[in-house]
C-alpha positions as a Markdown table, in Angstrom:
| # | Residue | x | y | z |
|---|---|---|---|---|
| 1 | Met | -16.4 | 1.0 | 25.6 |
| 2 | Ala | -16.1 | 2.6 | 29.0 |
| 3 | Leu | -18.7 | 1.8 | 31.6 |
| 4 | Phe | -18.4 | 5.2 | 33.2 |
| 5 | Lys | -17.4 | 8.4 | 31.3 |
| 6 | Lys | -14.5 | 10.5 | 32.6 |
| 7 | Ser | -16.1 | 13.9 | 32.8 |
| 8 | Gly | -14.6 | 16.8 | 34.7 |
| 9 | Pro | -15.7 | 17.9 | 38.1 |
| 10 | Val | -19.3 | 19.3 | 38.2 |
| 11 | Asp | -19.9 | 22.9 | 39.2 |
| 12 | Glu | -22.7 | 22.5 | 41.7 |
| 13 | Ser | -23.3 | 26.2 | 41.9 |
| 14 | Leu | -25.0 | 26.2 | 38.4 |
| 15 | Pro | -28.4 | 24.7 | 37.7 |
| 16 | Lys | -28.3 | 21.1 | 36.6 |
| 17 | Asp | -29.4 | 22.0 | 33.0 |
| 18 | Asp | -26.7 | 24.7 | 32.6 |
| 19 | Arg | -23.5 | 22.9 | 33.7 |
| 20 | Gly | -22.3 | 22.2 | 30.2 |
| 21 | Ser | -21.0 | 18.9 | 29.0 |
| 22 | Gly | -18.0 | 17.1 | 27.6 |
| 23 | Ser | -15.8 | 14.1 | 28.4 |
| 24 | Phe | -12.1 | 13.2 | 28.4 |
| 25 | Asp | -13.2 | 9.9 | 26.8 |
| 26 | Asp | -13.5 | 11.8 | 23.5 |
| 27 | Tyr | -9.8 | 12.6 | 23.3 |
| 28 | Val | -6.6 | 10.7 | 22.7 |
| 29 | Gly | -2.9 | 11.5 | 23.2 |
| 30 | Val | -2.4 | 15.1 | 24.2 |
| 31 | Leu | -6.1 | 16.0 | 24.2 |
| 32 | Val | -6.6 | 15.5 | 20.5 |
| 33 | Pro | -10.2 | 14.9 | 19.6 |
| 34 | Lys | -10.9 | 11.3 | 18.5 |
| 35 | Asn | -13.0 | 12.5 | 15.5 |
| 36 | Lys | -14.4 | 15.7 | 13.9 |
| 37 | Asn | -17.8 | 15.3 | 15.6 |
| 38 | Ile | -16.5 | 15.9 | 19.2 |
| 39 | Thr | -18.2 | 18.9 | 20.9 |
| 40 | Ile | -18.2 | 20.7 | 24.3 |
| 41 | Arg | -21.4 | 22.4 | 25.4 |
| 42 | Leu | -20.7 | 25.6 | 27.4 |
| 43 | Ala | -21.9 | 26.0 | 30.9 |
| 44 | Asn | -23.5 | 29.1 | 32.5 |
| 45 | Ser | -25.4 | 30.1 | 29.3 |
| 46 | Asn | -28.7 | 31.0 | 31.1 |
| 47 | Pro | -27.7 | 34.6 | 31.9 |
| 48 | His | -26.6 | 35.2 | 28.2 |
| 49 | Gln | -29.7 | 34.2 | 26.3 |
| 50 | Asp | -30.1 | 37.6 | 24.6 |
| 51 | Glu | -26.5 | 37.4 | 23.2 |
| 52 | Leu | -27.0 | 33.8 | 22.1 |
| 53 | Ala | -30.3 | 34.6 | 20.4 |
| 54 | Ala | -28.6 | 37.4 | 18.4 |
| 55 | Leu | -25.8 | 34.9 | 17.4 |
| 56 | Ala | -28.4 | 32.4 | 16.3 |
| 57 | Ala | -29.5 | 34.9 | 13.7 |
| 58 | Glu | -26.0 | 35.2 | 12.3 |
| 59 | Asp | -24.5 | 33.1 | 9.5 |
| 60 | Pro | -23.4 | 29.9 | 11.3 |
| 61 | Glu | -20.3 | 29.5 | 9.1 |
| 62 | Thr | -18.8 | 32.8 | 10.5 |
| 63 | Leu | -19.1 | 31.9 | 14.2 |
| 64 | Thr | -15.9 | 31.1 | 16.0 |
| 65 | Thr | -14.5 | 31.7 | 19.5 |
| 66 | Ala | -12.8 | 35.0 | 20.2 |
| 67 | Thr | -11.3 | 33.9 | 23.5 |
| 68 | Pro | -7.6 | 33.0 | 23.7 |
| 69 | Ala | -6.1 | 30.2 | 25.7 |
| 70 | Arg | -5.6 | 30.9 | 29.4 |
| 71 | Ser | -2.5 | 32.7 | 30.6 |
| 72 | Met | -0.2 | 31.2 | 33.2 |
| 73 | Asp | -1.6 | 33.6 | 35.8 |
| 74 | Asp | -5.2 | 32.4 | 35.0 |
| 75 | Glu | -4.1 | 28.8 | 35.2 |
| 76 | Arg | -2.5 | 29.3 | 38.6 |
| 77 | Val | -5.8 | 30.6 | 40.2 |
| 78 | Asp | -7.9 | 28.1 | 38.2 |
| 79 | Ala | -10.0 | 30.9 | 36.7 |
| 80 | Pro | -12.9 | 29.8 | 34.5 |
| 81 | Ile | -12.7 | 30.5 | 30.8 |
| 82 | Glu | -15.4 | 32.9 | 29.7 |
| 83 | Val | -16.1 | 32.5 | 26.0 |
| 84 | Arg | -16.9 | 35.3 | 23.6 |
| 85 | Ile | -17.8 | 34.7 | 19.9 |
| 86 | Phe | -16.5 | 36.4 | 16.8 |
| 87 | Ser | -19.3 | 36.5 | 14.2 |
| 88 | Gly | -17.3 | 37.8 | 11.2 |
| 89 | Arg | -18.0 | 41.5 | 12.0 |
| 90 | Arg | -18.1 | 41.8 | 15.8 |
| 91 | Val | -17.1 | 40.2 | 19.0 |
| 92 | Ser | -20.0 | 39.2 | 21.3 |
| 93 | Gly | -20.2 | 39.6 | 25.0 |
| 94 | Val | -19.7 | 36.5 | 27.2 |
| 95 | Val | -21.9 | 33.7 | 26.1 |
| 96 | Gly | -20.9 | 31.1 | 28.7 |
| 97 | Thr | -18.0 | 29.3 | 30.3 |
| 98 | Val | -16.0 | 26.2 | 29.5 |
| 99 | Pro | -17.3 | 23.5 | 31.9 |
| 100 | Arg | -15.2 | 23.1 | 35.0 |
| 101 | Gly | -12.4 | 20.6 | 34.5 |
| 102 | Leu | -12.4 | 20.8 | 30.7 |
| 103 | Glu | -10.4 | 24.0 | 30.5 |
| 104 | Ser | -7.3 | 22.2 | 29.4 |
| 105 | Ile | -9.1 | 20.8 | 26.4 |
| 106 | Tyr | -10.1 | 24.3 | 25.3 |
| 107 | Asp | -6.6 | 25.6 | 25.9 |
| 108 | Glu | -4.9 | 22.8 | 24.0 |
| 109 | Ala | -7.3 | 23.2 | 21.0 |
| 110 | Val | -6.5 | 27.0 | 20.7 |
| 111 | Arg | -2.8 | 26.3 | 21.1 |
| 112 | Arg | -2.9 | 23.5 | 18.5 |
| 113 | Leu | -4.6 | 25.9 | 16.0 |
| 114 | Asp | -2.1 | 28.7 | 16.7 |
| 115 | Gly | 0.8 | 26.3 | 16.5 |
| 116 | Arg | -0.1 | 25.3 | 12.9 |
| 117 | Gly | -0.4 | 28.9 | 11.8 |
| 118 | Ala | -4.2 | 28.9 | 11.7 |
| 119 | Lys | -6.3 | 31.5 | 13.5 |
| 120 | Pro | -6.7 | 30.4 | 17.1 |
| 121 | Arg | -10.5 | 30.3 | 16.8 |
| 122 | Ile | -12.7 | 27.3 | 17.5 |
| 123 | Pro | -15.8 | 26.9 | 15.3 |
| 124 | Val | -19.1 | 26.9 | 17.2 |
| 125 | Thr | -22.7 | 26.3 | 16.7 |
| 126 | Val | -25.7 | 27.9 | 18.5 |
| 127 | Val | -28.3 | 25.3 | 19.5 |
| 128 | Gln | -31.8 | 26.0 | 20.6 |
| 129 | Thr | -33.1 | 23.4 | 23.1 |
| 130 | Lys | -36.8 | 22.7 | 23.7 |
| 131 | Arg | -36.7 | 23.4 | 27.4 |
| 132 | Asn | -33.6 | 25.4 | 28.3 |
| 133 | Gly | -33.2 | 28.1 | 25.6 |
| 134 | Tyr | -30.0 | 28.6 | 23.6 |
| 135 | Arg | -26.8 | 26.8 | 24.2 |
| 136 | Leu | -23.4 | 27.0 | 22.5 |
| 137 | Asp | -21.4 | 24.0 | 21.4 |
| 138 | Leu | -17.7 | 24.3 | 20.7 |
| 139 | Leu | -16.9 | 22.1 | 17.6 |
| 140 | Ile | -13.6 | 20.9 | 19.1 |
| 141 | Gly | -13.4 | 18.0 | 16.7 |
| 142 | Gln | -12.8 | 20.4 | 13.9 |
| 143 | Thr | -9.5 | 21.5 | 15.5 |
| 144 | Lys | -8.0 | 18.0 | 15.1 |
């Protein structure tokens, strides 16, 4: 067990309760999740509460990401990954961003799905917190 978790760099421009979460300690090899329960909580969800509330009313089994892996141009400028959700019948607006430093985990999961011939969509779940409204968790472990 590690004494300190290896999380990515923190985006100080966001409120502390909206910076997202995830850790490289949850992955082995080439960013493969250790188990099916590994998640990443999106950052910058506060401005997108209306969109997240609408998604919370949808069938949770149909919710997946609709955002592809970053292109080489986006990687060169270190652009954040803005996540949109496919709900089975429509694509949402932006619901948050992958936390800074964890973009490679998202990209690798999408590429892993695409490489095995599956749709390059990561399952998600909308979570309502007691204090901070809605948040979106990427179910990265299910891409293993």
